C-alpha positions, 0 to 999 in steps of 0.5 A: 500500500502506497500513501498518496501525497494528494487527497483522494476522492471516491465518487460513485455513479461517476460515468455520467451526469452529476457524478461525472461532473463532480469527478472532473471538478474534484480533479481540477481541485487537486484530488486524485479521483476514483470514479465508479460505475456498474459498467465501467468498461463501457463508459468514458470517464472524465479526464484524469478520473480512474473509473472502476466497476462497482455495484452499490447493491452488492456488499462484495462489490463495495468491499472489493472496490474500497479495498482496491482504492486503499491498496493503490492510494492508501487513503480515502479523504472524500466519499461522494455518494452520488449513485442512484436512480429515480422512480416516477408514478403514483404511490399506489401504482408503485409495487413494493418490489420496485420500491425495494429496488430504489431503496437498495440503490439510493439508501442501502447503497449509501449505507454500504459505501459508508460502512466500507469507507468509515474504518479507513477514515477513522484510522486517519482521523479525517474524512468528508462523506458527501451524500447527494440528496435532493430538494425532494429530501425535504419537500413533498414529491407528488408522483415521485413518492418512492424517490422522495422517500428514499431521499428523506431517508438519506437526509435522516441518515446523514444528519444522525451519522454526522453526530456519530462521526464528528468526534473522529474528524469526519463530517457527513454532508448533504448536497441538495440539487433541484432539477438538473439537466441529466438523463434522470427522467429517462432512466427513472423506473415506471410503475408496472401496473398503471391505474386509470385513476391517475392517468391524467395527472401522471401525464401532466406531471411528466410534462412538468418534470420534462420542462423543469429538467430542460430548464434545470441547472447544469450538472457543473453547478452541483459539482461546484457545490460538492467541491466546496463541501469537499475542501471546507475543513469545517463544512456545513451539514447541508448545501443546496445546489442551484437557485431553484434549490435555494428558493425551495429551501427558503420556502420550506423554512419560512412559508406558512404551512397553507401557503407552502401546501398551495405552492406545491400543488401549483408547481405540480399542476395538481387540482386545487 
């Protein structure tokens, strides 16, 4: 094992979108960056990023990948848990099996990575764990209830984790983007059994989301926030990423309950 003279960042889901942009930005910030993908051999990594294969739903795959990084570099200073995917459809339409699949990646995948990396961070007395959440981790997510639930879970997990590990020089940090120009919508799971009762509103929501993604932030906006959190020796617990995410956070904290509720329905074009 050789201890790298540079800080080392491990970024999951680094073959596209936010993960690829974050990996590239961390290289520019002076990190040695190892990115991961379920199909690393078929992906084109960002310049300067070493892309390795990793499936966050597999204990063995996670352990192998982390051991490989430690063997080659001797350290992991920053873990960016970005791997994940969406789920679109009414809650009633979404099967338990589909919900379990989403949680296995978005929630348990994060937990697997944290459990594998934490012993190495504790041994060195330093480390930043950055969990990519979403504004839907603190707001309602109509027609994305399962995805929103997975991000709410990450919010609770991250906040509790931060209190547990802070005494060891480690911080757990949340980065919360809003709509971002990625393939999120296209790669989201859909219900296997669609219910006629939700057809009109589901289709309306699909149009709203497609328009919002088209007008959304570039992944580089989120990557910039991830780097900011990674290099800060005394980071905040949470960082919103982009103007819409910042506005959503303010609305959640300060708007009266009734006003907030009406705004959610208006944004999603739900019947009054």
